[in-house]
N, C-alpha and C positions, 0 to 999 in steps of 0.2 A: 187557472189552468194548471194541471198537474206537472207540466214541463217546467214550471218555474220553482218547483219545490228544491230544497238543498240536495236531496238524494238524487233527484233527476238530473240536476245541473252537474253534479259530480260524476254521474254515470255517463252523461254526454261528453264531458271532458276526457274521461278515460276512454271513450269510444274513439275520440279523435286521436289520442295517444296510440291506441291499439291499431289504428289504420296507418298511422305514421310508422310505427315499429315493425309491423307485419310479421310479428312472431306467432307462433300457433297457439301457445298456452294462454297468452293475455286475452285474446278473443274468446277463447273458451271459457275462461273464468268469468270474463265480463258478461258473456250471455247467460251464464248461470246466475250472476248477481242480478242481471235484468229480470231473469225469470222469478227469482225470489221476491223482488220488489213488485212485479206484476201479480204474483200470487197473493201478496199481502193486500194490494188494491182490489183484486177481484173478490177475495173472501170478505173484505170489508164491505164491498158493495152488496154481496149476497146477504150479509147479516144486517143490512139496512143501517150501518154505521158510516156510510160514505160521506154523508153531510158533515158528521162529527170530525172525521179524519181530514176532509177538504178544509174545514174551518181551522182545524188545528195546524195544518201546513200552510194555511193562507191562501187557499184557492177554492174555487168551486168550478166544476166542469164535468163533462161526461168522461166515463173511464173507458168506454169501448174505443173510442178514437185513439186514445193514449195507448192502450194495450196493443192495438193493431199496429200503430206506428212503431212502438218499441220492438214488436216481433219482426217487423220488416227491417228495422235497423240492425238487430242481431243477425238476421239471415244475411243481409247485405255484407256486413263485416266478415262473417265466416267465409261467404263465397269469394269475396275479394281477397282475403288472406290466403285461402286455398289455391285460388287461381294464380296469385303471385308467387307461391311457394312452388307450384307445379312448373312455372316457367323457369324457376331458378335451379331446379334439379337438373343434373347432367343426364343427357340421353345417350 
């Protein structure tokens, strides 16, 4: 499974930190990093090297589910951060 790779585990850890800190720049940078990792996985899949990459990082699994879950995670982090910051603004 791709979620057990070191890059994915570190991104998940930073996602938890971003949710805890609720600053605006950290989730933005984090979503860009998730996007770069997802593009790497996607292009690897298009070039039929997905099996090689999966074996190299120690996992074999489908990339579609992983990419959808990573996108939903980024969207959720941004929405929660923006919602929290909107509540904190004085009206």
